[in-house]
Structures are given as structure tokens and as C-alpha cells.
C-alpha positions, -999 to +999 in steps of 0.1 A: -031+441-619-005+453-643+029+468-636+047+496-654+079+516-648+089+552-651+121+569-662+130+605-655+160+621-672+159+646-644+170+618-621+190+595-644+204+620-669+201+624-706+220+594-719+204+577-749+222+544-743+210+544-707+174+552-716+174+524-743+190+499-720+165+507-692+135+504-716+147+471-731+154+456-697+119+467-685+105+450-716+125+418-709+113+418-673+076+419-684+067+454-674+037+466-693+049+500-702+073+530-697+062+564-684+081+597-688+072+630-671+070+665-686+081+700-678+083+723-708+104+749-689+117+755-654+130+786-637+148+796-605+125+795-575+101+769-589+087+745-563+067+713-563+047+718-531+074+728-506+102+711-526+124+733-548+129+721-584+165+727-597+161+750-627+188+730-646+170+697-643+174+680-678+139+668-685+135+658-721+103+661-742+084+629-733+068+623-767+101+627-786+118+605-761+090+579-763+094+578-801+131+570-795+121+542-770+095+528-794+122+524-821+143+504-797+116+481-783+089+459-796+062+453-770+066+480-743+036+504-741+044+541-741+031+564-713+033+600-700+032+607-663+020+634-668+017+653-701+009+690-693-022+692-715-031+729-710+003+739-724-001+718-756-023+728-786-046+698-790-046+700-829-009+696-829-009+671-801-035+649-819-011+646-848+020+639-826+002+612-805-013+595-835+020+595-853+037+577-824+009+552-821+010+543-858+048+541-860+050+520-828+023+497-841-003+507-815+017+512-784+009+548-774-016+535-749-007+550-715-012+587-721-018+605-688-025+642-688-024+668-660-027+705-655+007+715-642+014+733-610+040+760-619+025+794-628+057+805-644+055+775-668+020+785-678+031+821-684+060+810-705+037+794-730+010+821-729-016+802-709-037+817-682-029+796-651-063+800-636-082+787-666-060+757-674-086+732-661-112+744-685-086+745-713-076+709-705-113+698-707-117+713-741-084+698-752-095+663-743-127+668-763-107+681-793-083+652-793-111+626-793-130+645-820-100+647-844-092+611-839-127+600-847-134+624-876-137+613-913-127+629-946-155+654-944-138+670-914-149+679-879-156+712-862-153+725-826-164+758-811-153+763-775-139+789-752-102+782-762-103+763-795-124+770-825-123+754-860-144+740-888-140+710-911-105+698-899-091+664-908-062+648-889-047+617-904-032+592-898-055+584-869-044+561-840-047+524-848-074+522-821-089+550-799-062+563-776-071+561-739-066+593-720-059+590-683-062+619-660-035+626-634-036+648-603-041+648-566-071+670-564-109+664-564-110+685-596-088+659-612-110+631-599-140+648-614-122+653-647-112+616-648-148+605-642-163+629-667-138+625-695-110+601-687-104+565-694-085+562-661-075+581-630-038+584-619-036+603-586-004+615-570+015+596-543+011+620-513-026+616-505-038+603-472-059+570-474-092+586-467-088+614-493-075+588-518-106+567-513-129+598-515-113+609-548-117+574-564-154+574-553-158+608-567-143+598-601-167+568-603-197+589-593-189+615-618-187+588-645-222+576-636-235+612-638-219+616-672-235+584-684-203+565-685-194+531-671-175+536-638-163+500-639-144+508-671-123+535-654-088+523-649-071+532-616-033+537-616-012+543-586+025+549-578+043+522-560+078+512-547+103+491-566+107+472-534+069+464-532+059+431-516+033+407-530+012+415-499+012+452-507+003+445-543-026+424-531-037+453-508-037+477-537-056+453-559-082+451-531-086+489-533-094+487-570-060+495-584-056+482-619-020+493-626+010+502-604+039+523-617+073+520-601+108+534-607+142+522-601+159+541-573+196+532-577+220+555-595+241+527-612+225+512-643+234+477-633+218+481-599+187+496-616+184+465-638+188+443-607+160+462-590+137+457-620+146+420-622+139+415-585+106+432-588+096+411-618+106+380-600+083+388-571+053+402-589+053+398-627+066+363-634 
């Protein structure tokens, strides 16, 4: 089982020195990768479930920030948790992700996409909230098509995206895995049909969590894909014990993502070091 760490400027602030120090210490501790979240815009009254989201939360663009992290690190894989795929045009996104992968020497490997849960955010970028699932499905197909196309170009004709003979170079150094995030059965089905991994949210009850993983694997079989190749990522606590890690591994978890909880940078580093001492080294 592998261990990665997340960083949210909404929690830790937009301080470039802090972000770089956090990423470098995570790399030194042996964490596999660093995840950043995304919200394109917020607005007064936005909520995540029953929890209000402050409209002034300073969430940076994850891909721009990961480029910054890549330049300051050498081994750390780069991840999104989650990238709001329906709100991105896949032709533009294919170029951005491939560029980061090439310039980071193949480290843009933990791309996790989701649908987004804020109707106002969808409206702000001109996307119909109700159709965002179908739009995301097409976007995944477009990304993979562009990354695999040759000099003769590739074409796509769908409900949302339509083009002929497009070429998108540079291409990633290797095919980019696309993991699917979300806490719904629709997300599990999407992961099985199209994803390289499934990264559900942290608030599910055990029975529903098990049912969603089983659904993702069964959908992979139906789609003619290998269910055993589907990675399974879960959120975890920075205070996680070795026993808890073993229990997650027994559930089929292949990666755990944690985050520091302290406000002080020195305490954050101490939390990372303690976690690595228990579970990584």
C-alpha cells in the first residue's frame, strides 16, 4: 500500500514558501505524491452537504500549483483530489496535463477527476449541472484519444465535444492514469467503466463503501476491463496506526491519502515525519 498527502490552500493559506516546504518535506519523508483540490469559483451560500463553504476560501488552481511544486521537487508524484472535469474543456486540459507531465519528467500520475457538487459553480462556467456526468464521460474519452493520437490527427463526435483530425503534442511520457473520485454509485460505475482507479469520499458507511467498490469492479468486468487493475484510494488520518493501515489493505485499498492537521508549519512537518516513521520507513 502506498501513502500520499494532500495540501489545501483553503486550510493552509496561499504562501508559496509554505507550499514548497510542505511538498519537499513530504518527499523527504517518502510520501508517494501530493494532492491538491479544486474549486474554480465559490459564492455566498455555497455548501458541501450541510457544511457552508466560505466564499473567500483561497483555493488556487491545482494544475498551476502542481507545476510550481514540480519545479521544487524531484520525485513526488502530482495529484488532484479532485479536478472538476465537467468544468474543463478536455482539449485544453489534455495539453495542460501533458505539459506538466513532460516538464516534471513523468510525475503527473495521480489525476483524480470528479463532477463537482455546486450548481452555482457549473452555472458560472456555462455547464448544465444535470448533464455534467455525461460531459465528464466524454471528456475522459477525449483526453485519452488526444494522448494516443498520431500526426494524422484524431476525431471525436459526441454530445458535448465534436472535432476532426486534431493533434495534441507533446503527449505524456506514458499514458496518464485517470482516477475517478466521488461518493456515489454513479462515480463507482464511472470508475469501473472508464477509470484507472476509484477514490471515494470519506463519509460513506462501511456497507455502502463495500458495495461501491464491488460495483466499480463489476462494471469493469462488464466493460471488458481488468477489475484487478483498478486502483483503490482512500482518505486516511495523519494519526493512522499500523493496524488501521493493515485493515484498509485487507479491504483492497492500494493508496491512502492523508493531510497534516496542525496550523503551524513545524508541527505539520512533525506530523508527517511521525506518520512516515510508523508506516513508510
